[in-house]
N, C-alpha and C positions, 0 to 999 in steps of 0.2 A: 419044744421047752416055750411055756408061757409065763414063766413067774419071773419077779425082777430079781437081780444079782445086785446086792450091794455089800459093799466091801469100804472101809477106812484106813486109812493108813497116815502116819507123819506128815505133814507140809514141809519133806522134803525132799529135792532132787532126788537120791537115790532111791525112795519110793517108789516112784512113776514108773519102772519098770513091773511093780505089780499089778499097777493097774492096766497097763498095756497087756500084760499075759493074762490078764480076767475077759477083757473086750475080746482076746482074739480066741479064747475059748468058747465065749459065749458065739462068738461070729462063726465058729466052726461047726459048733452045734447045729447052727441055724442054715448048715449047708452054704453060707456064704462063699463065692469065688475067694480067691486068694488076694487078687488085687484089689476086692473091699473089705477084707480081714487088717490090709494094710493101711488102708483109708479110714478103717478107724481106729488104730493103733496110733497113726499120726496124729488123729483129730484130738485123741485123749491127750498125746505128750505134749499139743500145743496149747488145749485146754489147762492143761496143770500147769505149763510155763505162764501163762495170764494168771492163774490165780497163787499160784506161789509168788507173786511180786505183792500180793497183799502179806498181812501180820498174820496169818492163819497158823494155828496149831496142829490142825489135823484138815484133809481133803477126803472127801467124802464122795464116791462114784455110785450112781445108780443105771442100769443097765437094766430095757424095759424092749423087750421082742411085742411089736403091738401090730397087727394088721399092714405084714408085708414090708414092715420096718424097722429098725432100731434106734432106740432115745436112750442117747448118754447124757446124763444130768450128771456135771462133776460141779461139785460143791466145796470151799474153803469156808471154815468157821470164825472165820475172821468178822470184825464188825467193819463197815467202812461208810463212808460219810455217801447218804444217798447221791450227791450229786456229783461223785467220783466212781459211779460204779453206773453205768460201763466205762469205761476210759474214755477220756474226750476223744473227739475223730477215730473211733473205734474202726468204724467201715472204713476209712482210709488206711487202717495198719496193715503190715506185712500179714501179722497173725491173722487176722482176720481174711485177707486173701487168702492165705493157705488153708484154712477152714473152709472160706466157701466153696473151693477149689475141691476137696475134700468129702465134703458133705450136700445132703439135699438142702438139708434147711441149718442155720445157726443162730442163736439168740444168746446175747450175752443179758442176765437177768437177775435180778436181786430179790433172794428171797426170806423170811425170818432168818432160815439159819446163816444168809452172808451170802456173798457174790456166786453166781451159777453160769457156767457157760453150760449150753443145752446143744446138742450135735444129732439131727436126724441123718439116719442114711437107709437106703430103700434096702431092702436083700434080694440079691439078684442069686439066684441059687446055682451050682456049679454044675 
């Protein structure tokens, strides 16, 4: 699997499960271990929780397999003040600690589309 998978859902908690299911499927197709797939699922859940706090109408997740890792970008279509994203003291928050414990890299970014949480996880074949 070498192509991106992109999914957009309404920015509502009951749709986050679809994003978790998609990232699980991509992880399985890449022969990731069950533990790494669970790490991805929980990381997507945590990223969505951060983005649901914005005034977004939709959340878009792009999963990119690349060079032995999986890059997951979760983006909200919300307009946020550039001084308010990432949230103040984000690296001291529980969400950051959870994401940092699950992923190899975590980044809170601001794109043209809106706030983004990007996580990268190394693929460890089963």
